[in-house]
Phi, psi and omega in degrees: 000133180292158180064034178230149184248133179274134183242007178145192183222142170235117180053040175088351178264125179291136177257124184236146177240123178286149183303324180294334176293322176293319178296322175300316179294323179297312182298320179297310184296318180295315180294319178296319182294320184292325184272327188222001176100183190291320181297317178295323179295316177296317179299316181296320178295316180297321179296313183295320180297312180296324179298314178291335171292324176292323174297322176296317174300322176302313183295324178288341168298316175296313185300309183293326178290322176300318181295328180299337181257011177083019185262120176292150183227089187297317184200171174223136183240132179265127178240167176301334181261007178140206183236153176229109173277124180266117175258138183304329179200156176262127180299136182280340180289123186301323180297317180293319180292327179297311184294320181293321181296312189285342188295324179297302173306322178302321179297315180297320176298317180296317177302313179301315179297316182295319181293320177293317187282318188255344179248001177065036181277110176289151183245118175228117188300329186289344178286341184298325181293336181241037187295340178278353183292135178286349180286345180258137182298149184295321184293321181292318178298317179297316179300317183290320181291326175296322174296322178296315180300316182299314183290320183292322177291347179267008170295131188286069181214128171298149356274013181288162188298327179300325181295325180283328178294316181299315182297319179298319179296319183283328187294331183295341184243329191249349185093158192291319184295308180300316180301318180294318183297318183289313179298319175300317182296315179299316183298323178292319178293322174296324177296318175302316183293317179299316182295320181293317177294326180295330180300330186252343186235311186212111180304335178303324181295333178295320179291322175297317179301317177297315178300318181292314181301308183293324180294319181296317178294320180295320180295319181294318181292320183292321179290328176294326178292316181293324180293316183293330184279350181300119177078359179269131176301139181299334180294345183278347185236354187282150171277127179251344181252102179208156174277144177238164178234154174266150179296338178265002175292157181269162179299325181293330174294321179293321177298319182294322177293317181300320179292341185251008178225172177256008184291151173257335181233139179239114181294145177251120184239154175274187183294337180270359178086015179271141181288126177241351183178178180220134179243115182268165180298321177297326179290327179294314180300313177298322179293321179300319184287320188261331186246340180091165187292339184271356184289146180284151179299328181301331179278343184250350184283164172264120184274177177054053179281132182292149178227160172224154183285152185291349177263002180276177183266156177298330174306321177295316178296317180296321178295323177292320177304319178290309190294320186267353187048041183271150175289332180202159177240130176274141179254123185243157177269190183296336179263009178080011180272142181291126181237349182188168177228140174242126173234169175301329184289319178295325180291317177299321177296321179292329180291325178294321181291320177298319179297322184286334182234076184301338179275349187280315185240135177254169180275357178056207186298337181297331183270357182264147175299153178302137177090355180267000000 
């Protein structure tokens, strides 16, 4: 995720903190200091840090459960509104998605129970409304907030865990695509409700509502793309007319090529036509500033670009795009020579064609109810 800083790794997963989270800590400390002095500011910061450690534990509940099903977990990012664990893919099996989704809230419940059992934290629901008050013990506040996080995350709205639990329950009968459409629609209505409540009570709910709405729309769009790509040959969606660069070419040659094309990514190929790297427009601009126009393209390109064979399905290329977070996937022939490129944009264009010609492409097994 952009605008985030890596602070370490746990069990192979990178821990990242978004810049807005650091600004949030500064704001909390300054507001507490202005209202009640240095001690209150320190107590508020300690509480927020402990709270986000609980959020991190929540995300690792998802991560470790996902790994049990063979799903890679590259990183987790802490934001002011919570944490986001990035999974390379979402399991399509309803049972697996259900267990991954429920694992996060379960961690919060366990934390709350441990605090109540071993730290003697009494639970009083009325304290939740004044959870920021220093008159309430920090351990008690943590226990109550963990229960609140578990309950809040079970709201049936993407990207919260309840939305994924709902999709898993619906997918067993309606199919993955239809289940996602229903869960995403519910998520967007929940977003409208949160935004409306936020207008009168808490502006933070407005930001949460925007995040929920966009995440629900993105999830539905992504699942639609994957459904469309199932069983379709990769050659049907790959770009075959594109400009290439040699690794020995100079950056000023890349600039000239960029100005005469509409491409966003430029494949870098060797003399035999094999893909050795990818040069994006941003890479070209950065190389001009830091290396100069005479620097070779090979020094500025991104190496190790993922590839798929020309006989594979578009679904394979799309999965690689997601798992590797790559800007493009190269399509190669039997000799390893580059014959095409697949990007998220080309897949999206094909989806528009499918929508315009509803009889041409089907949703294949994704759209069918289980057992059909």
